[in-house]
C-alpha positions as a printed NumPy array, in Angstrom:
array([[  0.   ,   0.   ,   0.   ],
       [  1.387,   3.42 ,  -1.045],
       [  1.732,   6.015,   1.648],
       [  1.21 ,   9.771,   1.386],
       [  4.981,  10.282,   1.226],
       [  5.277,   7.849,  -1.722],
       [  2.613,   9.554,  -3.84 ],
       [  3.92 ,  11.265,  -6.985],
       [  3.92 ,  15.048,  -7.076],
       [  1.356,  16.519,  -9.461],
       [  3.043,  18.437, -12.267],
       [  1.333,  21.256, -14.114],
       [  1.778,  21.782, -17.824],
       [  2.802,  25.183, -19.125],
       [  0.265,  26.519, -21.612],
       [  0.719,  29.053, -24.383],
       [ -2.504,  30.742, -25.475],
       [ -2.338,  32.248, -28.969],
       [ -5.07 ,  34.566, -30.154],
       [ -4.639,  34.829, -33.931],
       [ -5.697,  37.433, -36.482],
       [ -5.232,  37.975, -40.212],
       [ -7.275,  40.597, -42.119],
       [ -8.048,  38.178, -44.987],
       [ -8.827,  35.101, -42.918],
       [-12.508,  35.034, -43.883],
       [-11.764,  35.154, -47.637],
       [ -8.621,  32.986, -47.677],
       [ -9.182,  30.731, -44.629],
       [ -5.569,  31.404, -43.611],
       [ -6.007,  29.494, -40.328],
       [ -7.953,  26.513, -41.724],
       [ -5.366,  24.029, -40.404],
       [ -5.3  ,  25.455, -36.859],
       [ -7.264,  23.479, -34.225],
       [ -9.08 ,  26.281, -32.42 ],
       [-10.527,  26.08 , -28.903],
       [ -8.793,  22.87 , -27.827],
       [ -5.449,  22.371, -26.133],
       [ -2.712,  20.744, -28.186],
       [ -0.201,  18.727, -26.151],
       [  3.48 ,  18.85 , -27.189],
       [  6.578,  17.07 , -25.926],
       [  9.037,  19.579, -24.501],
       [ 11.925,  18.234, -26.593],
       [ 10.042,  18.928, -29.85 ],
       [  9.715,  22.495, -31.102],
       [  6.364,  23.32 , -32.724],
       [  6.816,  25.17 , -36.021],
       [  4.531,  27.646, -37.761],
       [  4.637,  28.337, -41.507],
       [  3.117,  27.607, -44.888],
       [  4.656,  24.137, -45.448],
       [  1.855,  21.723, -44.502],
       [  4.243,  18.741, -44.601],
       [  6.867,  20.003, -42.168],
       [  5.155,  22.595, -39.953],
       [  3.215,  21.681, -36.846],
       [  0.769,  24.496, -37.654],
       [  0.209,  25.513, -41.275],
       [ -0.593,  29.09 , -42.24 ],
       [ -2.345,  29.173, -45.634],
       [ -0.929,  32.408, -46.996],
       [  1.684,  32.93 , -49.701],
       [  3.294,  35.683, -47.617],
       [  4.147,  33.265, -44.81 ],
       [  7.508,  31.525, -45.155],
       [  7.716,  27.749, -45.506],
       [  8.828,  27.714, -41.881],
       [  8.152,  31.101, -40.274],
       [  9.045,  30.537, -36.62 ],
       [  9.399,  27.907, -33.938],
       [  8.822,  27.744, -30.208],
       [ 11.313,  25.93 , -28.012],
       [ 10.782,  24.952, -24.373],
       [ 13.611,  25.347, -21.865],
       [ 14.228,  25.781, -18.134],
       [ 16.241,  28.515, -16.463],
       [ 18.918,  27.163, -14.124],
       [ 17.217,  28.65 , -11.071],
       [ 13.582,  27.797, -11.891],
       [ 11.337,  24.759, -11.977],
       [  8.953,  26.402, -14.492],
       [  9.189,  25.876, -18.238],
       [  9.971,  28.957, -20.349],
       [  9.925,  29.393, -24.12 ],
       [ 12.124,  30.867, -26.811],
       [ 10.89 ,  32.016, -30.193],
       [ 13.171,  31.727, -33.201],
       [ 12.665,  33.335, -36.621],
       [ 13.177,  30.707, -39.322],
       [ 12.347,  32.968, -42.284],
       [ 15.174,  34.263, -44.465],
       [ 12.888,  36.882, -46.069],
       [ 10.451,  38.052, -43.405],
       [ 11.323,  39.798, -40.177],
       [  9.463,  38.678, -37.085],
       [  8.399,  41.209, -34.468],
       [  8.066,  40.045, -30.868],
       [  6.669,  43.009, -29.008],
       [  8.918,  45.84 , -30.192],
       [ 11.915,  43.587, -30.9  ],
       [ 12.76 ,  42.755, -34.502],
       [ 14.122,  39.253, -35.126],
       [ 15.95 ,  38.484, -38.362],
       [ 16.681,  35.008, -39.722],
       [ 17.849,  32.619, -36.96 ],
       [ 17.569,  35.296, -34.261],
       [ 15.843,  34.063, -31.13 ],
       [ 14.731,  35.474, -27.815],
       [ 12.877,  34.428, -24.711],
       [  9.154,  34.73 , -25.232],
       [  7.714,  37.281, -22.773],
       [  4.797,  36.11 , -20.6  ],
       [  2.485,  38.315, -22.71 ],
       [  3.417,  39.746, -26.082],
       [  2.393,  40.379, -29.666],
       [  4.061,  38.418, -32.474],
       [  3.759,  39.983, -35.93 ],
       [  4.961,  39.286, -39.458],
       [  3.314,  40.338, -42.704],
       [ -0.418,  40.713, -41.952],
       [ -0.32 ,  38.09 , -39.18 ],
       [ -0.899,  39.034, -35.542],
       [ -0.61 ,  36.627, -32.608],
       [ -1.372,  37.785, -29.079],
       [  0.509,  35.306, -26.883],
       [  0.054,  34.676, -23.157],
       [  1.796,  32.018, -21.083],
       [  0.574,  30.132, -18.058],
       [  3.49 ,  28.708, -16.066],
       [  3.982,  25.012, -15.531],
       [  6.663,  22.712, -14.223],
       [  6.154,  19.55 , -16.284],
       [  9.418,  18.67 , -18.026],
       [  7.651,  16.204, -20.336],
       [  4.858,  18.238, -21.973],
       [  3.366,  21.674, -22.559],
       [  0.162,  22.806, -24.267],
       [ -0.826,  25.356, -26.902],
       [ -4.35 ,  26.752, -27.044],
       [ -5.544,  28.687, -30.121],
       [ -8.274,  31.312, -30.36 ],
       [ -9.402,  33.216, -33.458],
       [ -9.705,  36.987, -33.098],
       [-12.437,  38.625, -35.218],
       [-10.673,  42.02 , -35.239],
       [ -7.133,  43.334, -35.186],
       [ -5.222,  42.569, -31.994],
       [ -3.145,  45.739, -32.147],
       [ -5.894,  47.647, -30.353],
       [ -5.833,  45.17 , -27.443],
       [ -2.128,  45.825, -26.987],
       [ -2.143,  49.571, -27.65 ],
       [ -5.11 ,  50.394, -25.418],
       [ -3.679,  49.987, -21.937],
       [ -5.369,  51.235, -18.786],
       [ -4.012,  54.433, -17.3  ],
       [ -1.467,  53.801, -14.592],
       [ -2.035,  57.246, -13.051],
       [ -4.167,  57.037,  -9.901],
       [ -7.173,  59.325,  -9.889],
       [ -7.854,  60.955,  -6.512],
       [-11.304,  60.414,  -5.012],
       [-11.989,  64.171,  -5.122],
       [-11.114,  64.667,  -8.807],
       [ -7.87 ,  65.903, -10.374],
       [ -5.456,  67.63 ,  -8.036],
       [ -4.93 ,  70.624, -10.344],
       [ -8.35 ,  71.491, -11.76 ],
       [ -8.427,  73.709, -14.828],
       [ -8.875,  77.418, -14.022],
       [-12.342,  78.907, -14.598]])
C-alpha cells in the first residue's frame, strides 16, 4: 500500500494561449489548419513550427506571404527555476518577425515574454503564457480573433491614480 509520502507530485503543464488574427482570414481561410478552442499537447523536446509548409510545420498558415517555416517555439528551463519557459526563433530568411517591439531576423531568437504580440506580414498573434513545471509536456491553445489585436495591446489602462476628489490641479475657470 502506497503512503502519502510515496505519492507522486502533481506536475502542471505550461500553456501558451495564442489569439490569432489575419485581415483576410474570412476570404482565404488562412487558419484553416489550426485546431481552435482545444489544447494541443506537445513534448518539450520537440519544437512546434509555424509556416506555410503543410508537410513540415506543426501548424500551417495558408498564406503565400508566410515563409515555408516562419518561426518555432522551443521549451527550456532557467537554471534557477522549476517552471518551463519558451524561446521564439525566426526561421524565415525573407520576413522579419516582431516580438513586441523587438525585430528578429533570420535565426535570431529570444525568450518569449509572458504576454506579447508576435507579428509578421499581416499576421498578428497575441501570446500569453501560463506557467507550468512539467518537463515532459506543454500545451498550446488557439483562439481566433475577429478584429485586429493591435488595439488590445495599444489600449492599456491608465497607470495614473485618480484621486477620489477629482484631479489635483483642476483647470482654471
